[in-house]
C-alpha positions as CSV (number, residue, x, y, z in Angstrom):
1,M,98.3,133.6,66.1
2,L,99.8,130.8,68.0
3,E,103.1,132.7,68.2
4,K,101.2,135.8,69.6
5,L,99.5,133.6,72.2
6,A,102.7,132.0,73.2
7,S,104.4,135.4,73.6
8,S,102.2,136.1,76.6
9,R,102.8,134.0,79.7
10,F,99.3,134.6,81.0
11,Y,97.5,133.8,77.7
12,S,99.7,130.8,77.1
13,Y,98.7,129.3,80.5
14,V,95.0,130.0,79.7
15,L,95.4,128.3,76.3
16,V,97.0,125.3,77.9
17,L,94.2,125.1,80.5
18,I,91.6,125.3,77.7
19,I,93.3,122.5,75.7
20,G,93.6,120.4,78.8
21,L,90.0,120.9,79.9
22,I,88.7,120.1,76.4
23,T,90.7,116.9,76.3
24,L,89.5,115.8,79.8
25,L,85.9,116.6,79.0
26,A,86.1,114.6,75.8
27,K,87.5,111.7,77.7
28,F,84.8,112.1,80.4
29,Y,82.0,111.9,78.0
30,L,83.4,109.4,75.5
31,N,85.1,106.9,77.9
32,G,84.2,103.2,77.7
33,I,85.3,100.1,75.9
34,M,86.9,101.0,72.5
35,Y,88.8,98.7,70.2
36,G,88.3,96.0,72.8
37,L,90.4,98.0,75.3
38,D,89.3,99.6,78.5
39,Y,89.3,103.4,78.1
40,S,86.9,103.9,81.1
41,L,87.5,106.4,83.8
42,F,87.4,103.8,86.6
43,H,90.1,101.1,86.2
44,P,90.5,97.8,88.0
45,D,93.7,99.0,89.7
46,G,91.8,102.0,91.0
47,T,89.6,99.9,93.3
48,L,92.4,99.6,95.8
49,Y,93.3,103.3,95.7
50,T,89.7,104.3,96.1
51,F,89.2,101.8,98.9
52,R,92.1,103.2,100.9
53,T,90.8,106.8,100.5
54,L,87.3,105.8,101.6
55,T,88.7,104.1,104.7
56,W,90.9,107.1,105.5
57,L,87.7,109.1,105.4
58,G,86.3,107.0,108.3
59,N,84.3,104.4,106.4
60,S,84.7,100.8,107.5
61,Q,86.2,98.2,105.1
62,E,82.7,96.7,104.7
63,E,81.1,100.1,103.8
64,S,84.0,101.1,101.5
65,S,84.0,97.9,99.6
66,R,80.3,98.0,99.2
67,L,80.4,101.5,97.8
68,I,83.1,100.6,95.3
69,S,81.4,97.4,94.2
70,S,78.1,99.3,93.6
71,W,80.0,102.1,91.8
72,Y,81.9,99.8,89.4
73,T,78.8,98.0,88.4
74,T,77.5,101.1,86.6
75,H,80.7,103.2,86.0
76,A,83.5,100.8,85.1
77,G,84.4,99.3,81.7
78,K,85.5,95.7,81.7
79,M,85.7,95.1,85.5
80,T,82.1,95.7,86.6
81,N,81.8,92.8,89.0
82,V,83.9,93.7,92.1
83,I,83.5,91.3,95.0
84,P,83.5,93.5,98.1
85,E,85.5,91.1,100.3
86,S,88.3,91.0,97.7
87,L,89.3,94.6,98.6
88,Y,89.9,94.0,102.3
89,F,93.4,94.8,103.6
90,D,93.9,91.2,104.9
91,S,92.4,89.4,101.9
92,N,93.9,91.0,98.8
93,P,97.6,90.0,98.2
94,N,98.1,93.2,96.1
95,W,98.1,95.2,99.3
96,Q,101.7,93.9,99.9
97,L,102.7,96.3,97.1
98,Y,99.9,98.9,97.2
99,K,100.4,99.7,100.9
100,Y,103.4,101.8,100.0
101,R,101.6,103.8,97.3
102,V,100.0,106.3,99.7
103,L,100.3,109.7,98.0
104,Y,97.5,109.5,95.4
105,S,95.0,108.1,97.9
106,F,96.0,110.7,100.5
107,I,95.8,113.8,98.4
108,S,92.5,112.6,96.9
109,I,90.8,112.7,100.4
110,P,89.3,116.2,100.2
111,F,88.0,115.6,96.6
112,V,86.3,112.3,97.6
113,F,84.9,114.0,100.7
114,F,83.1,116.6,98.6
115,F,82.5,114.7,95.4
116,G,82.3,111.1,96.3
117,I,84.1,108.5,94.2
118,Y,84.2,110.9,91.3
119,G,86.7,112.8,93.5
120,M,89.3,110.2,92.6
121,L,89.5,111.8,89.1
122,F,90.6,115.2,90.3
123,V,94.2,114.4,91.0
124,P,94.7,112.7,87.6
125,A,93.0,115.7,85.9
126,I,95.2,118.2,87.7
127,S,98.3,116.1,87.0
128,Y,97.5,116.0,83.3
129,I,97.2,119.7,83.0
130,G,100.3,120.1,85.2
131,L,102.2,117.9,82.6
132,L,101.1,120.2,79.8
133,I,102.3,123.3,81.8
134,V,105.7,121.6,82.3
135,I,105.9,121.0,78.6
136,L,105.2,124.7,78.0
137,E,107.8,125.7,80.5
138,I,110.5,123.5,78.8
139,G,109.5,125.3,75.6
140,R,110.0,128.7,77.3
141,H,113.4,127.6,78.6
142,Y,114.5,127.1,75.0
143,N,112.6,130.2,73.8
144,K,110.3,127.9,71.7
145,P,106.9,128.1,73.3
146,E,105.1,127.9,70.0
147,I,106.7,124.5,69.3
148,A,105.8,123.4,72.8
149,F,102.2,124.3,72.0
150,I,102.3,122.1,68.9
151,L,103.6,119.2,71.1
152,I,100.8,119.9,73.6
153,I,98.2,119.7,70.9
154,L,99.7,116.4,69.6
155,F,99.8,114.9,73.0
156,S,96.2,115.9,73.5
157,M,95.3,114.0,70.3
158,S,97.0,110.8,71.6
159,I,94.4,108.3,72.8
160,T,97.1,106.5,74.7
161,I,98.0,109.5,76.8
162,T,94.4,110.4,77.5
163,R,93.6,106.7,78.2
164,W,96.1,106.5,81.1
165,M,96.3,110.1,82.2
166,F,92.6,110.4,83.2
167,I,91.7,107.4,85.2
168,N,91.5,106.6,89.0
169,T,95.0,105.3,89.3
170,T,98.5,106.6,90.0
171,D,99.6,106.9,86.3
172,S,98.8,110.5,85.8
173,L,100.3,111.7,89.1
174,F,103.5,109.6,88.5
175,V,104.0,111.0,85.0
176,F,103.5,114.6,86.3
177,L,106.0,114.1,89.0
178,A,108.4,112.6,86.5
179,S,107.9,115.7,84.3
180,L,108.8,118.0,87.2
181,S,112.0,116.0,87.7
182,T,112.8,116.3,84.0
183,Y,112.2,120.0,84.1
184,L,114.8,120.2,86.9
185,L,117.2,118.2,84.8
186,V,116.7,120.8,82.0
187,K,117.6,123.5,84.5
188,W,120.3,121.4,86.2
189,S,122.4,123.1,88.9
190,P,125.0,121.8,91.3
191,T,123.3,123.6,94.2
192,R,121.8,122.1,97.3
193,N,118.4,123.6,96.4
194,W,118.3,121.7,93.1
195,F,119.3,118.5,94.9
196,F,116.8,118.9,97.6
197,M,113.9,119.3,95.1
198,Q,114.9,116.1,93.4
199,L,115.1,114.3,96.7
200,V,111.5,115.5,97.4
201,L,110.5,114.1,94.0
202,V,112.2,110.7,94.8
203,A,110.1,110.4,97.9
204,A,106.9,111.6,96.2
205,M,107.3,109.3,93.2
206,S,108.3,106.3,95.4
207,S,105.1,106.9,97.4
208,T,103.1,106.9,94.2
209,R,104.3,103.8,92.3
210,V,107.5,101.7,91.8
211,A,110.0,104.5,90.9
212,I,113.3,102.7,90.7
213,F,112.9,102.2,87.0
214,Y,112.8,106.0,86.6
215,W,115.5,107.0,89.0
216,I,118.3,104.5,88.2
217,P,118.6,105.6,84.6
218,I,118.4,109.3,85.7
219,C,121.2,108.8,88.2
220,A,123.3,106.8,85.6
221,V,123.3,109.8,83.2
222,L,123.6,112.4,86.0
223,F,126.7,110.6,87.1
224,L,128.5,112.0,84.1
225,K,127.7,115.6,85.3
226,N,127.8,115.3,89.1
227,R,128.9,112.0,90.8
228,K,127.9,113.1,94.3
229,Q,124.3,114.0,93.3
230,A,123.9,110.9,91.2
231,I,125.1,108.5,93.9
232,L,123.1,110.1,96.7
233,L,119.9,110.2,94.6
234,G,120.5,106.6,93.6
235,L,120.9,105.5,97.2
236,V,117.8,107.2,98.3
237,S,115.8,105.7,95.5
238,V,117.1,102.2,96.4
239,F,116.2,103.0,100.1
240,F,112.5,103.6,99.1
241,F,112.5,100.6,96.8
242,A,114.0,98.2,99.4
243,P,110.7,97.5,101.3
244,L,109.2,96.1,98.1
245,F,111.5,93.1,98.3
246,R,109.8,92.1,101.5
247,A,106.5,92.5,99.7
248,N,107.8,89.8,97.2
249,I,107.8,92.1,94.2
250,V,110.0,89.6,92.4
251,G,107.0,87.3,92.5
252,T,104.9,89.7,90.5
253,I,107.2,89.6,87.5
254,G,105.0,88.3,84.7
255,A,107.2,87.9,81.6
256,S,109.0,84.8,82.6
257,S,108.5,81.1,83.4
258,K,109.4,80.0,86.8
259,E,109.6,76.3,85.9
260,G,112.1,74.2,84.1
261,S,115.9,74.6,83.5
262,F,117.7,77.9,83.4
263,F,117.9,77.7,79.7
264,H,114.1,77.1,79.5
265,Q,113.4,80.0,81.8
266,A,115.7,82.3,79.8
267,L,114.1,81.3,76.5
268,S,110.6,81.8,78.0
269,F,111.6,85.2,79.3
270,F,112.9,86.4,75.9
271,R,109.9,85.0,74.1
272,D,107.4,86.7,76.4
273,A,109.4,89.9,76.4
274,L,109.4,90.0,72.6
275,K,105.6,89.4,72.7
276,V,105.1,92.3,75.1
277,L,107.2,94.7,72.9
278,V,105.6,93.6,69.6
279,V,102.1,94.1,71.0
280,E,103.1,97.4,72.7
281,F,104.4,99.0,69.5
282,G,101.8,97.2,67.4
283,Q,99.0,98.9,69.3
284,L,100.6,102.3,68.8
285,L,100.9,101.6,65.0
286,V,97.3,100.7,64.8
287,L,95.7,103.0,67.4
288,D,98.0,105.9,68.1
289,R,100.3,106.9,65.2
290,V,100.7,110.4,66.7
291,L,102.5,109.1,69.8
292,L,104.4,106.5,67.8
293,F,105.6,109.2,65.3
294,L,106.8,111.4,68.2
295,A,108.5,108.5,70.0
296,I,110.3,107.4,66.8
297,S,111.3,111.0,66.0
298,A,112.7,111.5,69.5
299,F,114.6,108.2,69.3
300,I,116.2,109.1,65.9
301,V,117.1,112.6,67.1
302,S,118.6,111.2,70.3
303,I,120.8,108.7,68.4
304,A,122.0,111.5,66.1
305,H,122.7,113.9,69.0
306,L,124.1,111.6,71.8
307,Q,126.2,114.5,73.0
308,N,123.1,116.2,74.3
309,D,121.9,115.6,77.9
310,S,118.3,115.4,76.7
311,S,119.2,112.5,74.3
312,R,121.0,110.6,77.0
313,Y,118.2,111.0,79.5
314,F,115.6,110.1,77.0
315,L,117.3,106.9,75.8
316,A,118.1,105.8,79.3
317,L,114.5,106.3,80.4
318,L,113.0,104.7,77.3
319,T,115.2,101.6,77.8
320,S,114.3,101.4,81.5
321,T,110.6,101.9,81.1
322,L,110.5,99.3,78.3
323,L,112.3,96.9,80.7
324,M,109.6,97.7,83.3
325,S,106.9,96.9,80.8
326,I,108.6,93.6,80.0
327,L,109.1,92.6,83.6
328,N,105.4,93.5,84.4
329,G,104.5,91.1,81.6
330,T,101.0,92.4,80.9
331,V,100.3,92.2,77.2
332,G,98.4,95.1,75.6
333,V,98.6,97.9,78.1
334,N,99.2,100.4,75.3
335,F,102.5,102.1,76.2
336,R,101.3,102.6,79.8
337,F,104.6,102.2,81.6
338,E,106.5,104.3,79.1
339,L,104.5,107.5,79.6
340,P,107.1,108.9,82.1
341,I,109.3,109.6,79.0
342,L,106.9,112.3,77.8
343,A,108.7,115.3,79.3
344,S,112.1,114.0,78.2
345,L,110.7,113.3,74.7
346,T,109.6,117.0,74.6
347,W,113.1,118.0,75.8
348,V,114.8,116.1,73.0
349,L,112.6,117.6,70.2
350,L,112.7,121.2,71.6
351,E,116.5,121.2,72.1
352,I,117.3,120.5,68.4
353,T,114.6,122.7,66.7
354,P,115.7,126.2,65.6
355,P,115.0,128.9,68.2
356,G,112.2,131.4,67.6
357,R,112.3,135.1,68.3
358,R,112.8,136.0,71.9
359,F,109.7,136.8,73.8
360,T,109.9,139.5,76.5
361,R,106.4,139.5,78.1
C-alpha cells in the first residue's frame, strides 16, 4: 500500500501532510516537562524572537514584554517567570547576537497579527512539514519514495526532532533551509541558477541563526567539484558571519575556561567538550534510540562509501555541527545543534539502498 501511495505525487504529498499534522498535533497537546527536559512549545530563547515580532507589529517595548511575561507564566515549561524589563533591546546583552536573526521574526508577523503569540508556532510547523517534503523529494530523485516514507515516519517518531522542530525558535526554519540546500546539492549543477539559489539560502540561513558551521563544511566538500562555487559561497558566508565578531560571539563560547594557563584552558576545553558529547549521545541512547540508530547507520554507511558525495557532505556536516555543540557548551540540549544533518542523513541512506521500480505518475 505504501508503494502505491508513493507512486502518486499528489497522494504522497497528502500522506506527508497527514503525517506531519498528526505529529504536530500530538506535540501541541502533549507538550510540557518530560524526563526533566523542556518539551514545551514556548522556549526561553523564543522570548526574544516573539518580542521583536510584537514590536514590529507596533507594540511598545513595555507592552510587548508585558504580553510575553504574562503568556510564559501559563504556557511555558521551565521558564515561566519572565521579567519584562529583561527583554528590552538596551538591557538584554543577547540582542548583540539576536539582532541579526531577523528572518523568523519577520515572516511570523502576519501569523502573530491574526493569532497572537500562538502565531509564532506557524513558521516552525510549516518548516517541519517542508522538511518532510524535501525528504520525499530526495527519495523521488533516487526513485525510492517508499524508503523516503519510512524515514519520514521514523523522523516523526523521534522525540528529539519533534522537541526542537515545533517551538517558537529558529531551529525548525534553519533545519528546513538547510534541507533545501542539501536538496540542491543532491541535484548539483555548475549553472548560475544553482549557484544563485544557494546564495539566497546563505543569506536566509545567516539571517536565521549562526550559519557558518553549516556552510564552511559544505564549501569544503563542494571545493572538490567546483572550486569557484565553493570559494564564492564560502566568502559570502564569512561576510554574513563577520558582524558577529563585533557582537563578541567569542565571548559566548561556553565549553572552555577563560582563566589559568594555556594548558589549563586547553585541558578544561577538552574536558567540557567530552562532557557535552557524552551527554548528547547519552540522551539519544536513553530517550531517542530511533534517531541514534539512524545517525549511527548513516555514519557507518558514509565511512564505507566515502567516494559518494552524500557521505562526504554528511560527515563534514556532522563534524561541524558537533563542534558547534561543543563550542556552545550547553549540556543536555538533546542533539539540537546537529539537526541540520537530517536531510544529508536521508541522502546517505537513500543513495545506497537498492532502487525500486520506476514510478511514472
